[in-house]
N, C-alpha and C positions, 0 to 999 in steps of 0.2 A: 504494500500500500504506500502510495506516495505521501511524503510528509506534507502537512498542512503549512502553508506559508501565510503568515499574517503581516499586514502592513502596520508599521509603527503608527501609533495614534498621537497626533499632535495635541498638546494642551493649549487651547486657544486663549485661556485666561493668562497663562504664563507667557505665551507669545506676545500678548499685548503689553505685559509688563516689560519684557525685553525690548520691544519696539519703541516704547515710550521713554525708556530709560536714557537719560542724557547725563553724561559725565562732564562736569564743568572743566574747562580748559582744553578739551579735545576739539580740534578744528578741522578734521579731515573733510567733513561734509561741506565746509565753506571754501575749500581750496580748489576743488574740481567741479566741473559741470555735471549735474545729476541727470541721468537718463535711465529709463526702464526698457527692458527687452524681454521678449517672450522666450527666446532660445538661450541656452547656456553659453553658446559661442556664436559669433557672427562678425560682420564687418561694419566698421564705421567709415563712411565715405569721406574722402579728401579730394579737393579740387585744386587745379592749378591756377595761375594768375593771368591766363590769356585774356580774360575779360578786362584787364587793366590796360590793354594796348589801345592806343588811339588810331582809328582808321578814318579814311575819307569817306563820309557817309552821305554826301549830298548827291541826290539823284534827280533826274528830270529828263523829259523827252525820251530819247532812245538809250539813255544811260542805264546800264545794268546795275542791279543792286550788288555792291561788292560782297564777296564771300569771306567769311571769317572762319577761323579755327576755334572750335569750342574748347572749353577748359579740359585739360587732361584730367583723367580720373584715377585715383589711387585709393587705398584703404588701409586702415589699421584693423587688425583682428583682435577682438576682445575675447577673453575666456574667463567666464565667471567661475571662481573656485570656492569650494565650501570650506569655511573655517569654523571649527567646532571644539567645544570643551564640555566637560561634564563634572558633576559633583554628586557624592552619595550622602543622603540624609538618613541618619539612623532612626529607628522607631522612637527612641527617647527624644530626639530633637523635634520630631513631628508632634508627639503627644504632649510634650511639656512646654510648648510655645505659649507665650503670653503676650497680650497687647502691650506695646504697639508693634511687636515683632510678628512676622509671618515666615515660618521656616522655608516654605517653598518659594515665596516671592523674594525673600532675602537671598536665597541661594541663586535664584535666577539672575538677580541684579549683580551678585558677586561674579558670576560667570560672564555676564555681559560686560562688566567692567574690564575683565581681562581680555575679552575679544576686541573691544573697542580700543583699548590701549595698545594691543598688538597691531591693529590696523594703523593707528596713529604713528607708531614707531616705524612701521614698514614704509609708510608714505614719507615721513620725515627723513628717513635714511636715503630715499631716492632723491628727494628734492633738495637735499643739502650735499649731494655728491657732485663735485665739480666735473667729474667725468660724464655725468648725465646732463646737468644744467651747464652747458659749455659756455654760456654767456655769464661770466662771473668775475668777481674780483675777491681776492683773499687779503684781508687787512691784517696788519701787524704793527706792533710798537706805537709810534706816534700817530699813525693813520687811524687807529681804532677810536671809536666815538667817545670812549670814556676819557680820552686825552683832550680836555677842553681847550688847551692852548694851541694845538697843532692840527687836529683833525678837521676835515671839511665835509660834513655830512650832506650839505645842500648840493655840492658838486657831485657826490656819489649818487644822490637821488636823481639828479638831472641825467647822469649817464645811464642809469637804469631805465628811466622813462624813455629816453631817446633810443636806446637799443630796442626796446619792445615796439616802439612806433616804427622804426626802420624795418624790423623783421615782419611785422604783422599789419601795419597801418592803423593800429589801435592805440588810443591814448588811455593810459590807466586812470585818468580822471573820469572816463566814461563809465556807465554802468557795466560792471564786470571786472573793472580794474581794482587791484588790491595791493596792499603792502602787509606782509605777514612778518611779525616780529615776536621775539620772546620777551619775557618780563624784564630780563637784564638789559636788553636793547632799548625797550621803551623807557625804562628808568633813566638810562643815560641820556637819551634824546630829549626827554622832557626838561632837563636842566642844562642842555648844551647852550652855551652863550650865543652861538651862531643862530640857533632857532629862536632863542629868547629875544634876540635883536629884532626879529620880525614884528614883535608885538610890544616893543618897549614904550610906545606912545598910547597904547590902548588899554592896558590894565597892569596891575601889579603882578610881577612874575616871581614873587617869593615862593609860591607853591608850585612853580614850574608850569609847563604848558598843560592845558586841559585837553581832553580827548578831541574836541572839535578843532582846537588850534593845531594839534599834532597832525591831524588828518589834512588840514589845509596846507601845512608846511610840506607834507609829503606829496600833495597834489594827486591823491588817489580817491577812487569812489568809496572805498571802505578800508578800514584797518582791521586786520585779524590778529588778535592777541593770543598767541599760543603759549599758555603758561603751564601745561601739564608736565608732570615729572614721572620718572620711573626709577625703580631700584635696579641698578646695574650690577649689584653684587651677586655672587652665587648663593644658593640656598645654604643657610646655616652660618653665613659670614655676616660681618657687620654691614648694615645697610649703607649703600652709597646712592643717595638721591641725586638724580641727574636730569637736567631739562631735556625733554623728549626731542625738541627741535634745536638743541645746542644753544649757541649764542650767535645765531645767524639771523639774516633778514632776507626776505624774498619779495621782489616786486613781480606781479603777474597779472595776466588777463584771463579770466575764466567766468563767464556769465553763469548764474546759478542754475538756469534751465536750458536744456538743449533744443536745437532746431537744425534743420538741414543747412549745409553750406556755411557753417559758423566757424569763427576763429576762437580757439580756446587752448589753454595749456593742456587740458586733458579731461577725461570723463570718469565719473564713478558710475559704472554700469551695474544695474541690479534688476532682479525680478520684483514684481509687485509684492510677492510673498517671500522676500529674501531673508526674513527672520523666522526661525522656527524653534519651538521649545517642546521637548518630549519628556513625559514623566511616566516612569515604569517601575513596577515592583521588581526587586531583585531577591535572589535566594539567600545570599550571604552579604551582610548579616541579616537574620530573619526580619521580615516586615520592613526592611529598609526600602528607600526609593532612590532611583537614579534620575537626576535632572540633567538633560542633555540640551545644549543650546548650539545652534549653528546659524551663521550669517554667510550668505553667498553673494559675492560681488567681484568686480574687477576694477581696480584703480589704474587707469590706463593713461599714460602720458603720450600725447599725440603731437604737440608742437612746442619743442623746447625754446623756440624763438619767442614764445609768449611769456617768458620769465627771465628775470635777472637775479642772480644769487650774490648777496654780499656775505661772504664767508668770514666767520670770526669778527663780526662787527664790533664787538667789545671784548676786552680781555677777560 
């Protein structure tokens, strides 16, 4: 007799918990353009720049309409991969829970925390790699922004914006443009004399630049503050708390929602039901439950020209 195969049953309540769970300081969803796809793998279309060529288009009488060459077509392939973790709840943990705690929901959020932090770390590792974001500058010594006497952040910002415009035709002050920075970088910039000078006649600068003033100085549509941290030590060792995005700064262009023939740094591709949580009884220990959470997505970088990396912006 053939063995009976049963399909794992998703816990919709816990799936909702995982999907709504937002970890402060994680910004991966703000960096890339979000799109949904039905298939786990497929193509994202890319088009050439032939449409930018100027041709003589005046016609009349017997003059034929000039023929043009349509944009070349290319594509990047996305492959949505499943990322999953699990945790076991004992019978005692479930039976002895008291308000405001909920063992199953708390476990789901704990696992989701790890999944989201893992995604954040992976994306940060890619976007702070000078071999990937080849439009970059690495600062050191007196060039770093915490050197208030010698560094020139406004010139660095101008270089970043100019590079993105030259590569994509997009101004980062337009909707979709952003500057991502870590807490250390923001803290240095808010008190930098060169930036304070921009507002010396408008308000007291004793408290440094406010968020609106910093955004205006950067000339971007939005500022993304990436202040998450992770423990880089091995299990059992003294914790080493490390900024997930290092001490770097990224200018980029990536509208929040996708459309055809768009310019963007990259896409976060996911299915509508990209988050799932399963809850099942396990044999050992008796009456325990296994909570399994998986997120399926692909963070795909498609146009490195739409970004500029300032590596080691502060010491």
